[in-house]
C-alpha positions in Angstrom: 70.9 68.7 124.2 72.1 70.9 121.4 71.1 70.1 117.9 73.9 68.5 115.9 75.3 70.6 113.1 74.9 69.0 109.6 76.4 71.8 107.6 80.0 70.4 107.5 78.5 67.2 106.0 76.7 68.9 103.1 79.6 69.0 100.7 80.1 65.2 101.2 76.4 64.5 100.6 76.4 66.8 97.5 79.4 64.9 96.1 77.6 61.5 96.5 74.4 62.8 95.0 76.3 64.2 92.1 74.0 67.2 91.8 73.7 70.6 93.5 71.4 70.9 96.5 68.3 73.1 95.9 67.0 72.8 99.5 68.1 71.6 102.9 65.2 71.1 105.3 65.6 70.2 109.0 63.2 67.3 109.8 64.8 66.2 113.1 62.9 65.1 116.1 62.9 67.5 119.1 64.9 65.1 121.3 68.2 66.1 119.5 69.6 62.5 119.8 70.0 62.7 116.1 69.8 65.4 113.4 68.1 64.7 110.0 67.9 66.9 106.9 65.8 66.4 103.8 68.0 67.2 100.8 66.4 68.2 97.5 68.8 67.9 94.6 68.8 69.8 91.3 68.1 66.6 89.4 64.8 66.0 91.3 66.0 63.4 93.8 65.3 63.6 97.5 67.6 62.1 100.1 68.1 62.3 103.8 71.3 63.2 105.7 71.4 61.7 109.3 73.8 62.2 112.1 73.6 60.6 115.5 74.8 62.0 118.8 75.8 58.5 120.0 78.3 56.4 118.0 76.5 53.2 119.1 73.3 54.3 117.4 75.2 55.2 114.2 76.7 51.8 114.2 73.4 50.1 114.8 71.5 51.9 112.1 74.3 51.4 109.6 74.5 47.7 110.4 70.7 47.2 110.2 70.5 49.0 106.9 73.4 47.1 105.4 72.4 43.6 106.7 68.6 43.7 107.0 66.9 46.6 105.2 68.1 45.4 101.8 65.9 42.4 102.2 62.8 44.3 103.3 60.3 46.4 101.3 59.8 50.0 102.2 63.0 50.6 103.9 65.6 53.3 103.3 68.5 52.4 101.1 71.9 53.4 102.4 73.5 55.6 99.6 76.7 56.4 101.5 78.2 56.5 104.9 81.1 58.5 106.4 83.1 59.0 109.6 84.6 62.3 108.5 84.0 65.1 109.4 81.5 63.2 111.6 79.8 59.9 111.4 76.8 60.2 109.1 74.4 58.4 106.8 73.0 59.4 103.4 69.7 57.7 102.8 67.4 57.3 99.9 63.8 58.6 100.4 61.0 56.1 101.1 57.6 56.9 99.7 54.8 58.0 102.0 53.9 60.2 105.0 54.3 59.4 108.6 51.4 57.3 109.8 51.4 59.2 113.1 50.6 62.4 111.2 47.9 60.9 109.0 44.1 61.0 109.6 43.0 57.5 108.5 39.6 56.0 108.4 39.1 52.8 110.3 39.4 50.7 107.3 42.8 52.2 106.4 44.0 51.9 110.0 43.3 48.2 109.8 45.1 47.9 106.4 48.1 49.6 107.8 48.3 47.4 110.9 48.0 44.3 108.7 50.8 45.5 106.5 52.9 46.2 109.6 52.4 42.7 110.8 53.5 41.3 107.4 56.6 43.6 107.4 57.6 42.6 110.9 57.2 38.9 110.2 59.7 39.3 107.3 62.2 41.1 109.5 62.0 38.5 112.3 62.4 35.7 109.8 65.7 37.0 108.4 68.7 34.7 109.2 70.7 35.7 112.2 73.8 34.2 113.8 73.5 35.2 117.4 77.0 35.7 118.6 76.0 37.5 121.9 77.7 35.6 124.7 75.1 36.8 127.2 72.0 34.6 127.5 68.7 36.4 126.9 67.6 36.2 130.6 70.8 37.7 131.8 70.6 40.4 129.2 67.1 41.4 130.3 68.2 41.5 134.0 71.1 43.7 133.1 68.8 46.0 131.1 66.5 46.3 134.1 69.5 47.2 136.4 70.8 49.8 134.0 67.5 51.4 133.4 66.5 51.5 137.1 69.9 53.2 137.9 69.3 55.7 135.1 65.8 56.5 136.6 67.6 58.3 139.4 65.1 57.5 142.1 62.1 57.9 139.9 61.3 54.2 140.2 60.7 52.8 143.7 62.7 49.7 144.7 59.6 47.7 145.2 58.5 48.5 141.6 61.9 47.4 140.2 61.7 44.2 142.3 58.3 43.5 141.0 59.5 43.8 137.4 62.5 41.6 138.2 60.2 38.9 139.5 58.1 39.1 136.3 61.2 38.7 134.2 62.5 35.7 136.3 59.1 34.1 136.0 59.3 34.0 132.2 62.9 32.8 131.9 63.3 31.2 128.5 60.0 32.3 127.2 61.4 35.4 125.5 62.8 33.0 122.9 65.9 33.2 120.8 67.1 36.5 119.5 65.8 37.7 116.1 66.5 40.8 114.1 64.4 43.6 115.8 63.6 47.2 114.9 63.1 48.0 118.6 61.2 51.3 117.9 58.4 49.8 115.8 55.3 51.9 115.7 53.3 54.6 113.8 55.9 57.4 114.3 58.4 55.3 112.3 55.9 54.0 109.7 55.3 55.6 106.4 52.1 55.0 104.4 51.6 55.4 100.7 48.4 54.2 99.0 50.4 52.8 96.1 53.8 51.7 97.6 52.3 50.5 100.9 54.1 50.5 104.2 57.5 52.0 104.8 59.6 51.7 107.9 62.4 54.1 109.0 64.7 54.9 111.9 66.8 51.8 112.6 69.2 53.4 115.2 67.8 51.1 117.9 67.8 48.0 115.7 69.7 44.9 116.9 69.0 41.3 117.8 66.5 41.0 120.7 63.4 39.1 121.8 60.8 39.3 119.1 58.1 40.6 121.4 60.1 43.8 122.0 58.8 45.0 118.6 55.1 45.0 119.6 55.4 46.8 123.0 54.8 50.2 121.6 51.7 48.9 119.8 50.1 47.1 122.8 50.3 50.3 124.9 49.7 52.7 122.0 47.4 52.3 119.0 46.0 48.9 120.1 44.5 50.2 123.4 40.8 49.7 123.0 41.2 48.7 119.4 41.0 44.9 119.1 40.4 45.3 115.4 43.8 46.8 114.9 45.6 44.2 117.0 43.8 41.4 115.2 44.7 42.8 111.8 48.4 43.0 112.9 48.6 39.4 114.1 46.8 38.2 111.0 49.5 39.9 109.0 52.3 38.6 111.3 51.0 35.0 110.9 50.7 34.0 114.5 49.5 35.4 117.8 51.4 35.0 121.1 50.0 32.1 123.1 49.2 32.2 126.9 52.8 31.6 127.9 54.1 34.0 125.3 51.8 36.6 126.8 53.6 36.2 130.1 56.9 37.1 128.4 55.2 40.0 126.5 53.9 41.5 129.8 57.2 41.1 131.5 58.9 42.9 128.6 56.2 45.6 128.8 57.0 46.2 132.4 60.8 46.2 131.7 60.5 48.7 128.9 58.1 50.9 131.0 61.0 51.3 133.4 63.1 52.3 130.5 60.5 54.9 129.5 60.5 56.3 133.0 64.3 56.4 133.0 64.5 58.1 129.6 61.9 60.7 130.4 63.5 61.5 133.7 67.0 61.9 132.3 65.8 64.0 129.3 63.3 66.2 131.1 60.3 64.7 129.3 57.7 64.1 132.0 55.0 63.0 129.5 57.3 60.2 128.2 58.0 59.1 131.8 54.3 59.2 132.6 53.7 57.0 129.6 55.9 54.4 131.2 54.2 54.7 134.6 50.8 54.3 132.9 52.0 50.9 131.5 53.1 49.8 134.9 49.7 50.7 136.4 47.9 48.8 133.6 50.1 45.8 134.5 49.3 46.1 138.2 52.8 47.1 139.4 53.3 48.8 142.8 52.7 52.5 142.8 55.6 54.7 141.5 
């Protein structure tokens, strides 16, 4: 996928910042689903210009920033948005460096996880009027069907059936929808010793089952690190109970299918293999 061109948007961003730009630095991820530039203005301010390849992700990030981020610490403030010459967002900078890029000692790792639990509890507690006409169970089944189809044969039918059975066995346990980040993990966390935790990249954010926001942690930094998981749940204020864990594991399996599908479609075998590894840990049929 070709990188999105941000240059037509620079005059718009400059006008909103009200100062000439001294530097424009590309800080986009390699996947090219969005393009992001760090803007350094002559008055010393730093801002970020972001453009999504998909209109849906633009709408989701804009909505989350307007409705939810204003009530949460450490989140980007939406300075301006436009649809011309292309849909784009101008965001204020958040203090800190990406946690994924930091080398932290064990004590600091625990501190970050605790802060992440506190932050996520605040997000999940925000008021939400769920106007989605599709019940949660049906939505999860539809998600499985869509992702299995997108996997283009990379997921065996027996594996998809196994995941469907797990989802059916937890009907109702996923709970009511809450505001969710849906890409919550160290690659989207910022850490600053003074300011604390920051959270960025809300393009996937929308109402969903609360446990969706811990899936990347369970099969990522928490593997073999009970201290990190314990710190997070202490910050969050509750641990999932035994029945909740059934829903968590069903969602892990579902989103592992999604990882296989995404990695297959985007030519990212490592990402797809990450999804398969989750399925193996859960005891799914091979492939």
